[in-house]
KOLGU-4560 file (N, C-alpha, C; in nm, 3 decimals, padded with zeros to 5 digits):
<recs>
<n_xx: 01.418 n_yy: 08.640 n_zz: 11.001 ca_xx: 01.485 ca_yy: 08.624 ca_zz: 11.127 c_xx: 01.517 c_yy: 08.760 c_zz: 11.186 mol: A seq: 1 type: MET>
<n_xx: 01.472 n_yy: 08.788 n_zz: 11.305 ca_xx: 01.499 ca_yy: 08.918 ca_zz: 11.364 c_xx: 01.620 c_yy: 08.906 c_zz: 11.457 mol: A seq: 2 type: SER>
<n_xx: 01.704 n_yy: 09.008 n_zz: 11.455 ca_xx: 01.823 ca_yy: 09.005 ca_zz: 11.540 c_xx: 01.794 c_yy: 09.081 c_zz: 11.669 mol: A seq: 3 type: SER>
<n_xx: 01.845 n_yy: 09.029 n_zz: 11.777 ca_xx: 01.827 ca_yy: 09.091 ca_zz: 11.907 c_xx: 01.930 c_yy: 09.202 c_zz: 11.925 mol: A seq: 4 type: GLN>
<n_xx: 01.893 n_yy: 09.314 n_zz: 11.987 ca_xx: 01.992 ca_yy: 09.418 ca_zz: 12.016 c_xx: 02.092 c_yy: 09.367 c_zz: 12.120 mol: A seq: 5 type: PRO>
<n_xx: 02.214 n_yy: 09.417 n_zz: 12.118 ca_xx: 02.313 ca_yy: 09.370 ca_zz: 12.216 c_xx: 02.271 c_yy: 09.405 c_zz: 12.358 mol: A seq: 6 type: PRO>
<n_xx: 02.307 n_yy: 09.320 n_zz: 12.450 ca_xx: 02.273 ca_yy: 09.345 ca_zz: 12.589 c_xx: 02.352 c_yy: 09.467 c_zz: 12.639 mol: A seq: 7 type: SER>
<n_xx: 02.300 n_yy: 09.534 n_zz: 12.742 ca_xx: 02.371 ca_yy: 09.652 ca_zz: 12.795 c_xx: 02.512 c_yy: 09.618 c_zz: 12.841 mol: A seq: 8 type: PRO>
<n_xx: 02.533 n_yy: 09.499 n_zz: 12.893 ca_xx: 02.667 ca_yy: 09.460 ca_zz: 12.939 c_xx: 02.764 c_yy: 09.449 c_zz: 12.822 mol: A seq: 9 type: ARG>
<n_xx: 02.721 n_yy: 09.387 n_zz: 12.713 ca_xx: 02.807 ca_yy: 09.376 ca_zz: 12.594 c_xx: 02.833 c_yy: 09.513 c_zz: 12.533 mol: A seq: 10 type: LYS>
<n_xx: 02.731 n_yy: 09.597 n_zz: 12.533 ca_xx: 02.746 ca_yy: 09.731 ca_zz: 12.478 c_xx: 02.846 c_yy: 09.812 c_zz: 12.560 mol: A seq: 11 type: ARG>
<n_xx: 02.839 n_yy: 09.801 n_zz: 12.694 ca_xx: 02.933 ca_yy: 09.872 ca_zz: 12.781 c_xx: 03.075 c_yy: 09.819 c_zz: 12.764 mol: A seq: 12 type: ASN>
<n_xx: 03.088 n_yy: 09.689 n_zz: 12.746 ca_xx: 03.220 ca_yy: 09.630 ca_zz: 12.725 c_xx: 03.280 c_yy: 09.680 c_zz: 12.594 mol: A seq: 13 type: THR>
<n_xx: 03.199 n_yy: 09.683 n_zz: 12.489 ca_xx: 03.247 ca_yy: 09.731 ca_zz: 12.360 c_xx: 03.283 c_yy: 09.879 c_zz: 12.368 mol: A seq: 14 type: ALA>
<n_xx: 03.206 n_yy: 09.957 n_zz: 12.440 ca_xx: 03.234 ca_yy: 10.099 ca_zz: 12.455 c_xx: 03.364 c_yy: 10.120 c_zz: 12.532 mol: A seq: 15 type: LEU>
<n_xx: 03.384 n_yy: 10.043 n_zz: 12.637 ca_xx: 03.508 ca_yy: 10.054 ca_zz: 12.716 c_xx: 03.629 c_yy: 10.013 c_zz: 12.632 mol: A seq: 16 type: ALA>
<n_xx: 03.614 n_yy: 09.910 n_zz: 12.551 ca_xx: 03.723 ca_yy: 09.865 ca_zz: 12.464 c_xx: 03.757 c_yy: 09.973 c_zz: 12.361 mol: A seq: 17 type: TYR>
<n_xx: 03.656 n_yy: 10.036 n_zz: 12.303 ca_xx: 03.681 ca_yy: 10.142 ca_zz: 12.205 c_xx: 03.746 c_yy: 10.263 c_zz: 12.270 mol: A seq: 18 type: GLN>
<n_xx: 03.705 n_yy: 10.297 n_zz: 12.391 ca_xx: 03.766 ca_yy: 10.411 ca_zz: 12.461 c_xx: 03.911 c_yy: 10.380 c_zz: 12.495 mol: A seq: 19 type: ALA>
<n_xx: 03.939 n_yy: 10.258 n_zz: 12.538 ca_xx: 04.077 ca_yy: 10.220 ca_zz: 12.568 c_xx: 04.163 c_yy: 10.225 c_zz: 12.443 mol: A seq: 20 type: ALA>
<n_xx: 04.110 n_yy: 10.180 n_zz: 12.331 ca_xx: 04.184 ca_yy: 10.183 ca_zz: 12.205 c_xx: 04.210 c_yy: 10.327 c_zz: 12.162 mol: A seq: 21 type: MET>
<n_xx: 04.112 n_yy: 10.414 n_zz: 12.178 ca_xx: 04.129 ca_yy: 10.554 ca_zz: 12.139 c_xx: 04.234 c_yy: 10.623 c_zz: 12.226 mol: A seq: 22 type: ALA>
<n_xx: 04.246 n_yy: 10.584 n_zz: 12.352 ca_xx: 04.346 ca_yy: 10.643 ca_zz: 12.439 c_xx: 04.485 c_yy: 10.589 c_zz: 12.410 mol: A seq: 23 type: MET>
<n_xx: 04.493 n_yy: 10.466 n_zz: 12.362 ca_xx: 04.621 ca_yy: 10.400 ca_zz: 12.341 c_xx: 04.687 c_yy: 10.439 c_zz: 12.208 mol: A seq: 24 type: GLU>
<n_xx: 04.611 n_yy: 10.461 n_zz: 12.105 ca_xx: 04.666 ca_yy: 10.481 ca_zz: 11.971 c_xx: 04.760 c_yy: 10.601 c_zz: 11.957 mol: A seq: 25 type: LEU>
<n_xx: 04.728 n_yy: 10.718 n_zz: 12.013 ca_xx: 04.823 ca_yy: 10.828 ca_zz: 12.000 c_xx: 04.959 c_yy: 10.800 c_zz: 12.064 mol: A seq: 26 type: PRO>
<n_xx: 04.960 n_yy: 10.726 n_zz: 12.174 ca_xx: 05.086 ca_yy: 10.692 ca_zz: 12.239 c_xx: 05.170 c_yy: 10.599 c_zz: 12.153 mol: A seq: 27 type: PHE>
<n_xx: 05.106 n_yy: 10.515 n_zz: 12.075 ca_xx: 05.180 ca_yy: 10.425 ca_zz: 11.986 c_xx: 05.252 c_yy: 10.505 c_zz: 11.878 mol: A seq: 28 type: ILE>
<n_xx: 05.184 n_yy: 10.602 n_zz: 11.818 ca_xx: 05.245 ca_yy: 10.684 ca_zz: 11.713 c_xx: 05.361 c_yy: 10.765 c_zz: 11.771 mol: A seq: 29 type: ILE>
<n_xx: 05.334 n_yy: 10.836 n_zz: 11.879 ca_xx: 05.436 ca_yy: 10.923 ca_zz: 11.938 c_xx: 05.552 c_yy: 10.840 c_zz: 11.993 mol: A seq: 30 type: VAL>
<n_xx: 05.522 n_yy: 10.729 n_zz: 12.056 ca_xx: 05.628 ca_yy: 10.644 ca_zz: 12.110 c_xx: 05.718 c_yy: 10.589 c_zz: 12.001 mol: A seq: 31 type: GLY>
<n_xx: 05.660 n_yy: 10.547 n_zz: 11.890 ca_xx: 05.741 ca_yy: 10.496 ca_zz: 11.779 c_xx: 05.831 c_yy: 10.603 c_zz: 11.721 mol: A seq: 32 type: GLY>
<n_xx: 05.776 n_yy: 10.722 n_zz: 11.701 ca_xx: 05.855 ca_yy: 10.832 ca_zz: 11.644 c_xx: 05.965 c_yy: 10.874 c_zz: 11.742 mol: A seq: 33 type: ALA>
<n_xx: 05.935 n_yy: 10.883 n_zz: 11.871 ca_xx: 06.036 ca_yy: 10.923 ca_zz: 11.969 c_xx: 06.145 c_yy: 10.817 c_zz: 11.984 mol: A seq: 34 type: LEU>
<n_xx: 06.106 n_yy: 10.691 n_zz: 11.989 ca_xx: 06.206 ca_yy: 10.584 ca_zz: 12.000 c_xx: 06.296 c_yy: 10.582 c_zz: 11.878 mol: A seq: 35 type: ALA>
<n_xx: 06.237 n_yy: 10.594 n_zz: 11.760 ca_xx: 06.317 ca_yy: 10.597 ca_zz: 11.638 c_xx: 06.406 c_yy: 10.720 c_zz: 11.633 mol: A seq: 36 type: GLY>
<n_xx: 06.354 n_yy: 10.834 n_zz: 11.671 ca_xx: 06.434 ca_yy: 10.956 ca_zz: 11.674 c_xx: 06.549 c_yy: 10.948 c_zz: 11.771 mol: A seq: 37 type: GLY>
<n_xx: 06.525 n_yy: 10.888 n_zz: 11.886 ca_xx: 06.632 ca_yy: 10.874 ca_zz: 11.986 c_xx: 06.742 c_yy: 10.779 c_zz: 11.937 mol: A seq: 38 type: PHE>
<n_xx: 06.700 n_yy: 10.669 n_zz: 11.877 ca_xx: 06.799 ca_yy: 10.575 ca_zz: 11.822 c_xx: 06.877 c_yy: 10.643 c_zz: 11.710 mol: A seq: 39 type: ILE>
<n_xx: 06.807 n_yy: 10.718 n_zz: 11.625 ca_xx: 06.875 ca_yy: 10.792 ca_zz: 11.519 c_xx: 06.970 c_yy: 10.896 c_zz: 11.574 mol: A seq: 40 type: GLY>
<n_xx: 06.931 n_yy: 10.962 n_zz: 11.681 ca_xx: 07.018 ca_yy: 11.061 ca_zz: 11.745 c_xx: 07.147 c_yy: 10.996 c_zz: 11.795 mol: A seq: 41 type: TYR>
<n_xx: 07.131 n_yy: 10.881 n_zz: 11.861 ca_xx: 07.251 ca_yy: 10.810 ca_zz: 11.910 c_xx: 07.341 c_yy: 10.766 c_zz: 11.795 mol: A seq: 42 type: LEU>
<n_xx: 07.279 n_yy: 10.717 n_zz: 11.687 ca_xx: 07.359 ca_yy: 10.678 ca_zz: 11.570 c_xx: 07.427 c_yy: 10.800 c_zz: 11.506 mol: A seq: 43 type: LEU>
<n_xx: 07.358 n_yy: 10.913 n_zz: 11.503 ca_xx: 07.417 ca_yy: 11.035 ca_zz: 11.449 c_xx: 07.540 c_yy: 11.078 c_zz: 11.530 mol: A seq: 44 type: ASP>
<n_xx: 07.530 n_yy: 11.070 n_zz: 11.660 ca_xx: 07.644 ca_yy: 11.107 ca_zz: 11.744 c_xx: 07.761 c_yy: 11.013 c_zz: 11.723 mol: A seq: 45 type: ARG>
<n_xx: 07.729 n_yy: 10.885 n_zz: 11.705 ca_xx: 07.835 ca_yy: 10.786 ca_zz: 11.688 c_xx: 07.901 c_yy: 10.797 c_zz: 11.551 mol: A seq: 46 type: TRP>
<n_xx: 07.819 n_yy: 10.821 n_zz: 11.445 ca_xx: 07.871 ca_yy: 10.824 ca_zz: 11.308 c_xx: 07.896 c_yy: 10.967 c_zz: 11.255 mol: A seq: 47 type: LEU>
<n_xx: 07.866 n_yy: 11.069 n_zz: 11.335 ca_xx: 07.887 ca_yy: 11.209 ca_zz: 11.297 c_xx: 07.812 c_yy: 11.245 c_zz: 11.168 mol: A seq: 48 type: HIS>
<n_xx: 07.683 n_yy: 11.213 n_zz: 11.164 ca_xx: 07.600 ca_yy: 11.240 ca_zz: 11.046 c_xx: 07.480 c_yy: 11.329 c_zz: 11.080 mol: A seq: 49 type: THR>
<n_xx: 07.490 n_yy: 11.410 n_zz: 11.181 ca_xx: 07.379 ca_yy: 11.490 ca_zz: 11.232 c_xx: 07.311 c_yy: 11.571 c_zz: 11.123 mol: A seq: 50 type: THR>
<n_xx: 07.181 n_yy: 11.583 n_zz: 11.117 ca_xx: 07.070 ca_yy: 11.512 ca_zz: 11.181 c_xx: 07.008 c_yy: 11.407 c_zz: 11.090 mol: A seq: 51 type: PRO>
<n_xx: 07.083 n_yy: 11.360 n_zz: 10.991 ca_xx: 07.028 ca_yy: 11.272 ca_zz: 10.889 c_xx: 06.964 c_yy: 11.145 c_zz: 10.947 mol: A seq: 52 type: PHE>
<n_xx: 07.037 n_yy: 11.069 n_zz: 11.026 ca_xx: 06.984 ca_yy: 10.942 ca_zz: 11.077 c_xx: 06.869 c_yy: 10.963 c_zz: 11.176 mol: A seq: 53 type: LEU>
<n_xx: 06.874 n_yy: 11.071 n_zz: 11.251 ca_xx: 06.765 ca_yy: 11.098 ca_zz: 11.344 c_xx: 06.633 c_yy: 11.115 c_zz: 11.268 mol: A seq: 54 type: MET>
<n_xx: 06.637 n_yy: 11.187 n_zz: 11.158 ca_xx: 06.516 ca_yy: 11.208 ca_zz: 11.079 c_xx: 06.470 c_yy: 11.079 c_zz: 11.011 mol: A seq: 55 type: LEU>
<n_xx: 06.565 n_yy: 11.005 n_zz: 10.954 ca_xx: 06.530 ca_yy: 10.883 ca_zz: 10.881 c_xx: 06.475 c_yy: 10.776 c_zz: 10.976 mol: A seq: 56 type: VAL>
<n_xx: 06.546 n_yy: 10.751 n_zz: 11.085 ca_xx: 06.502 ca_yy: 10.646 ca_zz: 11.179 c_xx: 06.376 c_yy: 10.692 c_zz: 11.254 mol: A seq: 57 type: VAL>
<n_xx: 06.362 n_yy: 10.822 n_zz: 11.280 ca_xx: 06.239 ca_yy: 10.873 ca_zz: 11.341 c_xx: 06.120 c_yy: 10.852 c_zz: 11.250 mol: A seq: 58 type: GLY>
<n_xx: 06.140 n_yy: 10.875 n_zz: 11.119 ca_xx: 06.032 ca_yy: 10.851 ca_zz: 11.022 c_xx: 05.998 c_yy: 10.702 c_zz: 11.015 mol: A seq: 59 type: ALA>
<n_xx: 06.101 n_yy: 10.618 n_zz: 11.022 ca_xx: 06.075 ca_yy: 10.473 ca_zz: 11.024 c_xx: 05.998 c_yy: 10.432 c_zz: 11.149 mol: A seq: 60 type: LEU>
<n_xx: 06.030 n_yy: 10.494 n_zz: 11.263 ca_xx: 05.957 ca_yy: 10.467 ca_zz: 11.387 c_xx: 05.812 c_yy: 10.511 c_zz: 11.376 mol: A seq: 61 type: GLY>
<n_xx: 05.789 n_yy: 10.626 n_zz: 11.313 ca_xx: 05.653 ca_yy: 10.674 ca_zz: 11.291 c_xx: 05.577 c_yy: 10.577 c_zz: 11.201 mol: A seq: 62 type: PHE>
<n_xx: 05.643 n_yy: 10.531 n_zz: 11.095 ca_xx: 05.581 ca_yy: 10.435 ca_zz: 11.003 c_xx: 05.548 c_yy: 10.304 c_zz: 11.073 mol: A seq: 63 type: GLY>
<n_xx: 05.639 n_yy: 10.259 n_zz: 11.160 ca_xx: 05.613 ca_yy: 10.136 ca_zz: 11.235 c_xx: 05.494 c_yy: 10.154 c_zz: 11.330 mol: A seq: 64 type: ALA>
<n_xx: 05.483 n_yy: 10.272 n_zz: 11.390 ca_xx: 05.368 ca_yy: 10.301 ca_zz: 11.476 c_xx: 05.238 c_yy: 10.300 c_zz: 11.398 mol: A seq: 65 type: GLY>
<n_xx: 05.240 n_yy: 10.359 n_zz: 11.280 ca_xx: 05.120 ca_yy: 10.359 ca_zz: 11.195 c_xx: 05.082 c_yy: 10.217 c_zz: 11.154 mol: A seq: 66 type: MET>
<n_xx: 05.182 n_yy: 10.136 n_zz: 11.119 ca_xx: 05.157 ca_yy: 09.998 ca_zz: 11.080 c_xx: 05.094 c_yy: 09.921 c_zz: 11.196 mol: A seq: 67 type: TRP>
<n_xx: 05.147 n_yy: 09.943 n_zz: 11.317 ca_xx: 05.092 ca_yy: 09.876 ca_zz: 11.434 c_xx: 04.948 c_yy: 09.919 c_zz: 11.459 mol: A seq: 68 type: ASP>
<n_xx: 04.919 n_yy: 10.046 n_zz: 11.442 ca_xx: 04.782 ca_yy: 10.095 ca_zz: 11.460 c_xx: 04.688 c_yy: 10.031 c_zz: 11.359 mol: A seq: 69 type: ILE>
<n_xx: 04.730 n_yy: 10.025 n_zz: 11.234 ca_xx: 04.645 ca_yy: 09.964 ca_zz: 11.132 c_xx: 04.620 c_yy: 09.816 c_zz: 11.163 mol: A seq: 70 type: LEU>
<n_xx: 04.722 n_yy: 09.746 n_zz: 11.212 ca_xx: 04.702 ca_yy: 09.606 ca_zz: 11.252 c_xx: 04.602 c_yy: 09.595 c_zz: 11.366 mol: A seq: 71 type: LYS>
<n_xx: 04.617 n_yy: 09.680 n_zz: 11.467 ca_xx: 04.527 ca_yy: 09.675 ca_zz: 11.582 c_xx: 04.383 c_yy: 09.708 c_zz: 11.543 mol: A seq: 72 type: ARG>
<n_xx: 04.367 n_yy: 09.810 n_zz: 11.459 ca_xx: 04.232 ca_yy: 09.847 ca_zz: 11.417 c_xx: 04.169 c_yy: 09.739 c_zz: 11.330 mol: A seq: 73 type: LEU>
<n_xx: 04.248 n_yy: 09.676 n_zz: 11.246 ca_xx: 04.197 ca_yy: 09.567 ca_zz: 11.163 c_xx: 04.153 c_yy: 09.450 c_zz: 11.250 mol: A seq: 74 type: SER>
<n_xx: 04.235 n_yy: 09.417 n_zz: 11.351 ca_xx: 04.201 ca_yy: 09.308 ca_zz: 11.442 c_xx: 04.075 c_yy: 09.343 c_zz: 11.521 mol: A seq: 75 type: ARG>
<n_xx: 04.064 n_yy: 09.468 n_zz: 11.566 ca_xx: 03.946 ca_yy: 09.510 ca_zz: 11.643 c_xx: 03.821 c_yy: 09.504 c_zz: 11.555 mol: A seq: 76 type: ALA>
<n_xx: 03.836 n_yy: 09.542 n_zz: 11.428 ca_xx: 03.722 ca_yy: 09.538 ca_zz: 11.337 c_xx: 03.676 c_yy: 09.394 c_zz: 11.314 mol: A seq: 77 type: ASP>
<n_xx: 03.770 n_yy: 09.302 n_zz: 11.299 ca_xx: 03.733 ca_yy: 09.161 ca_zz: 11.282 c_xx: 03.664 c_yy: 09.108 c_zz: 11.406 mol: A seq: 78 type: LYS>
<n_xx: 03.718 n_yy: 09.142 n_zz: 11.523 ca_xx: 03.658 ca_yy: 09.094 ca_zz: 11.648 c_xx: 03.521 c_yy: 09.154 c_zz: 11.672 mol: A seq: 79 type: ASN>
<n_xx: 03.502 n_yy: 09.280 n_zz: 11.633 ca_xx: 03.370 ca_yy: 09.342 ca_zz: 11.651 c_xx: 03.268 c_yy: 09.280 c_zz: 11.556 mol: A seq: 80 type: GLN>
<n_xx: 03.313 n_yy: 09.237 n_zz: 11.439 ca_xx: 03.224 ca_yy: 09.168 ca_zz: 11.348 c_xx: 03.175 c_yy: 09.035 c_zz: 11.403 mol: A seq: 81 type: GLY>
<n_xx: 03.257 n_yy: 08.972 n_zz: 11.487 ca_xx: 03.218 ca_yy: 08.847 ca_zz: 11.552 c_xx: 03.130 c_yy: 08.871 c_zz: 11.673 mol: A seq: 82 type: LYS>
<n_xx: 03.123 n_yy: 08.998 n_zz: 11.717 ca_xx: 03.045 ca_yy: 09.028 ca_zz: 11.837 c_xx: 03.128 c_yy: 09.026 c_zz: 11.963 mol: A seq: 83 type: GLY>
<n_xx: 03.260 n_yy: 09.013 n_zz: 11.948 ca_xx: 03.351 ca_yy: 09.012 ca_zz: 12.062 c_xx: 03.416 c_yy: 09.149 c_zz: 12.075 mol: A seq: 84 type: ASP>
<n_xx: 03.425 n_yy: 09.201 n_zz: 12.196 ca_xx: 03.485 ca_yy: 09.334 ca_zz: 12.214 c_xx: 03.634 c_yy: 09.328 c_zz: 12.237 mol: A seq: 85 type: ALA>
<n_xx: 03.685 n_yy: 09.222 n_zz: 12.292 ca_xx: 03.828 ca_yy: 09.213 ca_zz: 12.325 c_xx: 03.910 c_yy: 09.156 c_zz: 12.214 mol: A seq: 86 type: GLY>
<n_xx: 04.045 n_yy: 09.165 n_zz: 12.228 ca_xx: 04.129 ca_yy: 09.112 ca_zz: 12.122 c_xx: 04.244 c_yy: 09.047 c_zz: 12.175 mol: A seq: 87 type: GLY>
</recs>
């Protein structure tokens, strides 16, 4: 059984989806770390524990961003295996 190459339209859709994902992922990491750091900063000011909570909650935000990226990439990989570009 011979497989047909993907049509140019499907190929362009997959390329656009991959480019959008590549542009989005850095913002997820930075956004998670900044949001966590800001929340930690506010908690530090309230509890007078500077800079302990800012570092801890910022690291948790970074970890949450990484976890979200891994979920998105896993979902994209499954969808690409089905031949679908979107998720």
